[in-house]
VEXVEX-869966 format. One line per field, with one value per residue (C-alpha): residue in one letter; residue number from 0; x, z, y. Coordinates in steps of 0.02 Angstrom, whole numbers. Layout:
resn <- c(A  ...) $
resi <- c(NUM  ...) $
u <- c(X  ...) $
w <- c(Z  ...) $
v <- c(Y  ...) $
***
This chain:
resn <- c(X  X  X  X  X  X  X  X  X  X  X  X  X  X  X  X  X  X  X  X  X  X  X  X  X  X  X  X  X  X  X  X  X  X  X  X  X  X  X  X  X  X  X  X  X  X  X  X  X  X  X  X  X  X  X  X  X  X  X  X  X  X  X  X  X  X  X  X  X  X  X  X  X  X  X  X  X  X  X  X  X  X  X  X  X  X  X  X  X  X  X  X  X  X  X  X  X  X  X  X  X  X  X  X  X  X  X  X  X  X  X  X  X  X  X  X  X  X  X  X  X  X  X  X  X  X  X  X  X  X  X  X  X  X  X  X  X  X  X  X  X  X  X  X  X  X  X  X  X  X  X  X  X  X  X  X  X  X  X  X  X  X  X  X  X  X  X  X  X  X  X  X  X  X  X  X  X  X  X  X  X  X  X  X  X  X  X  X  X  X  X  X  X  X  X  X  X  X  X  X  X  X  X  X  X  X  X  X  X  X  X  X  X  X  X  X  X  X  X  X  X  X  X  X  X  X  X  X  X  X  X  X  X  X  X  X  X  X  X  X  X  X  X  X  X  X  X  X  X  X  X  X  X  X  X  X  X  X  X  X  X  X  X  X  X  X  X  X  X  X  X  X  X  X  X  X  X  X  X  X  X  X  X  X  X  X  X  X  X  X  X  X  X  X  X  X  X  X  X  X  X  X  X  X  X  X  X  X  X  X) $
resi <- c(0  1  2  3  4  5  6  7  8  9  10  11  12  13  14  15  16  17  18  19  20  21  22  23  24  25  26  27  28  29  30  31  32  33  34  35  36  37  38  39  40  41  42  43  44  45  46  47  48  49  50  51  52  53  54  55  56  57  58  59  60  61  62  63  64  65  66  67  68  69  70  71  72  73  74  75  76  77  78  79  80  81  82  83  84  85  86  87  88  89  90  91  92  93  94  95  96  97  98  99  100  101  102  103  104  105  106  107  108  109  110  111  112  113  114  115  116  117  118  119  120  121  122  123  124  125  126  127  128  129  130  131  132  133  134  135  136  137  138  139  140  141  142  143  144  145  146  147  148  149  150  151  152  153  154  155  156  157  158  159  160  161  162  163  164  165  166  167  168  169  170  171  172  173  174  175  176  177  178  179  180  181  182  183  184  185  186  187  188  189  190  191  192  193  194  195  196  197  198  199  200  201  202  203  204  205  206  207  208  209  210  211  212  213  214  215  216  217  218  219  220  221  222  223  224  225  226  227  228  229  230  231  232  233  234  235  236  237  238  239  240  241  242  243  244  245  246  247  248  249  250  251  252  253  254  255  256  257  258  259  260  261  262  263  264  265  266  267  268  269  270  271  272  273  274  275  276  277  278  279  280  281  282  283  284  285  286  287  288  289  290  291  292  293  294  295  296  297  298  299  300  301  302  303  304  305  306  307  308  309) $
u <- c(4995  5020  4916  4761  4641  4674  4606  4494  4301  4254  4087  3990  3878  3750  3636  3625  3808  3830  3696  3773  3961  3875  3773  3939  4026  3876  3889  4082  4172  4357  4415  4513  4363  4261  4371  4391  4190  4193  4348  4262  4114  4176  4285  4124  4004  4112  4250  4202  3995  3977  3812  3745  3655  3623  3444  3494  3639  3621  3718  3799  3871  3947  4016  4088  4173  4247  4322  4398  4482  4529  4613  4709  4782  4695  4683  4561  4551  4545  4429  4312  4345  4298  4113  4105  4087  3970  3865  3873  3777  3633  3606  3595  3483  3377  3328  3283  3100  3162  3267  3121  3190  3348  3262  3409  3586  3673  3854  3796  3745  3923  4003  3950  4039  4207  4305  4405  4604  4678  4857  4991  5111  5268  5426  5535  5416  5538  5595  5767  5747  5657  5819  5927  5825  5804  5975  6013  5906  6043  5909  5871  5695  5651  5742  5636  5472  5522  5557  5391  5309  5413  5390  5186  5123  5046  5000  5109  4976  4953  5135  5155  5004  5102  5100  5242  5089  5054  5230  5221  5394  5426  5290  5339  5171  5119  4959  4909  4760  4688  4660  4542  4365  4412  4487  4624  4739  4881  4986  5151  5317  5493  5654  5740  5589  5592  5778  5770  5637  5736  5877  5792  5700  5879  5888  5715  5696  5655  5478  5301  5216  5142  5195  5329  5377  5421  5481  5623  5474  5410  5274  5199  5310  5213  5216  5326  5468  5449  5409  5543  5677  5618  5630  5808  5848  5771  5871  6041  6013  5969  5783  5722  5769  5772  5611  5526  5333  5281  5172  5251  5420  5415  5457  5353  5309  5153  5260  5330  5138  5153  5323  5244  5104  5179  5302  5183  5078  5223  5277  5089  5014  4843  4731  4612  4787  4859  4695  4705  4885  4857  4700  4602  4428  4356  4388  4285  4128  4247  4317  4161  4175  4345  4418  4618  4696  4836  4953  4931  4936  5124  5167  5120  5196  5362  5360  5337  5435  5608  5741  5800  5984  6009) $
w <- c(6110  5916  5885  5997  5832  5842  6034  6069  5995  6077  6159  6088  6176  6051  6069  5872  5853  5980  5898  5737  5783  5871  5726  5615  5739  5722  5552  5535  5531  5590  5765  5634  5529  5688  5754  5599  5623  5799  5791  5652  5743  5921  5855  5736  5887  6040  5988  5831  5860  6043  6046  5888  5882  5730  5725  5714  5571  5412  5251  5294  5470  5347  5237  5406  5443  5278  5283  5467  5381  5245  5392  5446  5286  5276  5082  4970  5004  5183  5181  5088  5208  5356  5264  5230  5397  5424  5285  5349  5506  5430  5294  5445  5554  5406  5368  5563  5598  5783  5721  5649  5685  5553  5376  5273  5223  5244  5229  5069  4991  5015  4977  4808  4777  4820  4676  4729  4699  4600  4643  4534  4538  4649  4530  4642  4650  4557  4577  4574  4706  4807  4799  4855  4994  5067  5053  5143  5311  5427  5584  5528  5602  5481  5342  5357  5365  5210  5105  5141  5092  4922  4884  4926  4909  5092  5191  5323  5466  5392  5395  5575  5626  5569  5705  5723  5680  5517  5448  5328  5280  5216  5105  5053  5120  5251  5307  5327  5463  5476  5276  5235  5240  5388  5276  5291  5149  5129  5010  4930  4973  4870  4935  4973  5079  5157  5200  5255  5396  5444  5457  5574  5690  5752  5827  5859  6036  6159  6203  6250  6124  5969  5851  5731  5739  5915  6004  6107  6248  6199  6120  5939  5829  5784  5614  5654  5677  5505  5418  5501  5433  5258  5274  5324  5195  5050  5095  5125  4943  4867  4826  4902  4965  5167  5218  5049  5085  4886  4880  4702  4763  4927  4963  5136  5170  5066  4905  4908  4877  4711  4661  4690  4586  4462  4451  4430  4305  4194  4213  4157  4319  4299  4369  4490  4548  4600  4667  4782  4855  4875  4967  4864  4959  4767  4730  4859  4751  4590  4694  4729  4551  4514  4665  4667  4687  4822  4729  4557  4632  4704  4533  4442  4576  4576  4397  4399  4567  4559  4681  4788  4780  4977) $
v <- c(5137  5138  4979  5022  5025  4828  4819  4959  5006  5161  5215  5365  5483  5442  5274  5255  5274  5129  5023  5047  5001  4840  4801  4818  4698  4550  4567  4531  4675  4670  4753  4891  4922  4952  5061  5172  5199  5218  5353  5453  5469  5495  5667  5723  5707  5734  5847  5942  5959  5906  6015  5923  5754  5620  5677  5867  5847  5927  5942  6109  6045  5906  6045  6121  5964  5968  6148  6087  5934  6055  6179  6010  5979  5806  5754  5703  5507  5527  5655  5538  5404  5499  5553  5349  5325  5470  5403  5221  5278  5372  5239  5113  5225  5263  5087  5059  5132  5174  5300  5384  5564  5506  5533  5584  5558  5717  5640  5556  5701  5781  5629  5627  5776  5725  5617  5503  5533  5396  5396  5380  5220  5281  5312  5203  5065  4951  4775  4847  4979  4840  4716  4861  4921  4732  4713  4869  4827  4763  4701  4493  4521  4675  4603  4456  4566  4660  4498  4435  4600  4594  4413  4400  4578  4577  4721  4768  4731  4555  4520  4568  4474  4300  4167  4025  3903  4009  3936  3798  3813  3619  3661  3838  3915  4057  4076  4265  4266  4434  4491  4634  4560  4461  4316  4210  4158  4008  4093  4022  4091  4047  3959  4133  4174  4003  4012  4208  4145  4005  4111  4239  4099  4054  4212  4255  4311  4162  4209  4126  4250  4168  4315  4290  4453  4503  4680  4693  4712  4531  4598  4607  4707  4871  4955  5094  4997  4936  5093  5181  5037  5034  5230  5228  5104  5183  5360  5262  5177  5332  5266  5412  5583  5604  5695  5660  5675  5655  5508  5461  5489  5387  5209  5149  4969  4987  5012  4841  4797  4887  4829  4638  4668  4758  4609  4481  4554  4571  4401  4360  4308  4244  4411  4269  4193  4367  4424  4278  4309  4492  4454  4592  4598  4642  4468  4389  4345  4290  4175  4085  4037  4030  3914  3945  3784  3806  3691  3773  3934  3892  3839  3991  4096  3998  4029  4220  4256  4331  4323  4465  4410  4405) $
***
C-alpha cells in the first residue's frame, strides 16, 4: 500500500533498535518519522549487513553502506537522511549505560563528511505557471487539492489529511492537523479557495469517511494520484517536458510550496506569519515569543495572496 508509513512501525532483530524506536515514540515523534527510522535501520541490519550487530558496527561498515547507496543512484540529501537515522540510534545508545558495548557513533563520523546539498529554486516555480497548471487539472477533487497547495503552501500529505471537521469555510479558515513536529495549525484561505472547496463538496463521494479527499475506493486519497495529476497538467501546459527528472525543471506538488513562499515574500508578508502558515518546524521556538494572532494572520494573508483566476 502506498501510504503504509502512516500506519506501520517495523520490528527489528536488535533490541537496541526496538528500544530506540519506542523511546522516540514516547517522546512524541510522528508515525512517519518513526517509520523513517525503522525502515532505514531494518534495511541496514536485516538486508545489507545481516551478520552485523549495532555493537560491532564500525566506520568502515558505514562507508561501505555509502557505496551501496551510491551504486543505487541515491542522491546526496537522501544519503544524509539515512545516515542521520543511524547516527540517531548510536547517539541514543551511547547515553544509556545498559548499552555499554556501544561506545561510539560511526555514522556520525561519516555524516560530518557529507555536506548538505542546497537545491536551487525550480525554474518553473512561478505564480503564472501555478495558475496555468491548476486550471488544467480537470478533476474537481484533484483541482481542490492543488488550489490548497498553491494558496496555503502546505505539504501534500497535510492537505490529504484534512477532515470534514477541519473546514471552517464561513470564517475562511482550515485546520491542518498533522504538520511536521506533530503540530496543528489553523491557516487562512481566501474566497477563491473557499468556493473551490464548496464546489467540490457538492460532488464529493457520499461516504462515512471523515477525510475530505477520498478515492473511488472510499479510502483516503493517496499522494500518487495528485502527483500524477500535477505532472500531467504541467506537461499539457508546457510547464515541463514529459519525463523530466531534473529538480530545477520539474513541477511537482511540493513546487506549489515554493511558489507560495516566493509570492508571500514578494508581497511583503512578515516572516513569522509566513512561517506560521507554512508550518515550519524551525519556527517553534520563535513562536513562543511571537504569538501569531489568527485574525491578524488572516488579514495579512488576504492582503498578500493573489487569485488563480478560476
